[in-house]
N, C-alpha and C positions, 0 to 999 in steps of 0.2 A: 443508602443506595450509592453505588459507585459512580464516579464522574468519568466519562469517556472523553479522551482527548484525541483529536485528529484534524488533519488539514484536507480540505477539498480544493482542488485546482479547477478554476473556471476558465472559460474561453476568452474572457476579456475583463477589463477593469469595470466594476459596477459604476453606473452613473448615479447621480444624486438621488433620483427617485428610488432606484434599486437599493441604495445604501439605507435610505429611510425605511423601506419595506423590510430589509434584513434587520435593521435596528429595532423593529417592532416585535421581533421574536422574543420569547421569554428569556432565552439565553442567546443574545446576538453574537454572531461571529466577529472576530477581529480580522480586519482586512490588511493584507500585506502584498508586496510584490517581491518575488524572489530575485536573487542575483542573476538568474537565467531569464528574467522577464516574465515569469509566470505569475498569474494573479491567484492569490490564495485566500481562503476563508478558514480561519482557525476556530474550531468549535470545542467547547467544554460542555458536554451534554450529560445530564444525569440519565442513567439507565443501567440495567443489569447486564445487557448484552451489547457489545460493540456493533454488531451487525444491525441491530434495531436503531441504534443512535445514528449510524451512518445513513441508513435508508431513510429515516425521517428527515435528516438534515438535507439530503439530496432532494427529497420531495419538497421540502419547504423552500429551498433555493429556487428550484425550477418552476414551482407553481406561483410563487410570489414575485418573481422577477423574470426577465428574459435572458438571464444567464444560463449557460449550459455547463453542467459539471463534466469535466474531462476525465479526471481521475482522482483517486485518493493518494495523497503523498505518503508513500509507505516506506521509503528508504529500504527497499528490498535488495537492491544490487549493492553489495559491499565488497571492499577489498579485504584481504586478510588482516591488515592493520586495523580497519574499522571493526571487524568481527572481534579482534583481540580487545579493542577499547570497550566494546559493549559488555564483554564478560570479565574485564579486569585481568586479562592475561597478556603475556608478551606476544608480539607479532611472530617471533621465532617459534614459539611453541605451537601456535596455530598453523604456521607454515609446515611444521613437522607433522602435524595431524593430517594436513591436506595432502602431503606427499606420501603418507603411510609409514613414516619412520618412527612415529610415536603414536600412542593411543590405540584404540581397538580396530582401526581401519574403517574403510567404507565412507570416508569423508566425502560429501557431495562434490561432484565435478564442477569446475568453473563453467559459467554460462557461455562464454565465448573463448575457448581455450587458445585460439591462435592469435590473440591480441597481446600487445605489449604489457598491458595491465590486466590481470585476471580479476573478474568480478564473480562473486558467489551470491546465490539467492538466500537471503535470510530465512525465507519460508522453507527452504530445504535444510539449511545449516542448523537452525534452532531445534528442530526435532532430533537431529543427530546429537546435538549437545545435551538435550534432555534425556534421551533414551540411552546413549552410550557413555556419556560423561557425567551424568547425574546433576546437571545444572537445573536450577529452579527458574524457568523462564516462562513468561506468559505465552499462550498459544493463540494470539490474535492474528498471526501472519496469514493463515489460510483465508480469513475473512477479507483482509486487505487485498490479497492477490486475486481472489475470486471476484471481488467488487470491481477491481480494475479490468479484469478480463470481460466482465459483463458490460462495463462502460465502453470498452474497445469494440466489442461485438455490436453494441447498439449503434456506434458510429459507423461501422462497416456494413451493416445490413443493407442500407440503400444501394451500396455499390456491388453487392453480391448477386450474380445472375442466377445461381442455383440455390435460392433461399430454402427450398424444400429440403435439401440435404442438411442444412443447418437445423431446421426444425426437427428433422428426424433424429439428428444427433442429440439435440437438447431433450427430446422426448424419451430417448433411450437412457439418458443420464439419471 
């Protein structure tokens, strides 16, 4: 069985009792604080599907502690240099793909094109690399992006006045 590796970002540092409860899991997470001050739980969970491993980890964290999972650390927003590093190519060749001067064209657009630094979504770039450039890359990105969207929606629902619209949209999906 494959081991799934991922980071859950929680709303605050776990207290002593919460650390004990998390330590009681069969595969306890490693606790860390990011340079940005976020509190993270690093999991290595056996499972054939990343989605199942993440879902059970979120459930365990939130039912055994008073921690609230905010997101999965997915490293989705990347610069062209970071994309190049992930696939072992130069930043310049990736830049040429992005501007359409090399490769098959259709490179995904930057997420916020009017910024000084352009960021691209790995969830959009990796399928392009697989389908148009023949790279052998895992397809876990949609799971991470969808999980983060679901966690964002869960946080926003109490603030949304027209919740029926959201329910209708979800039912139609």
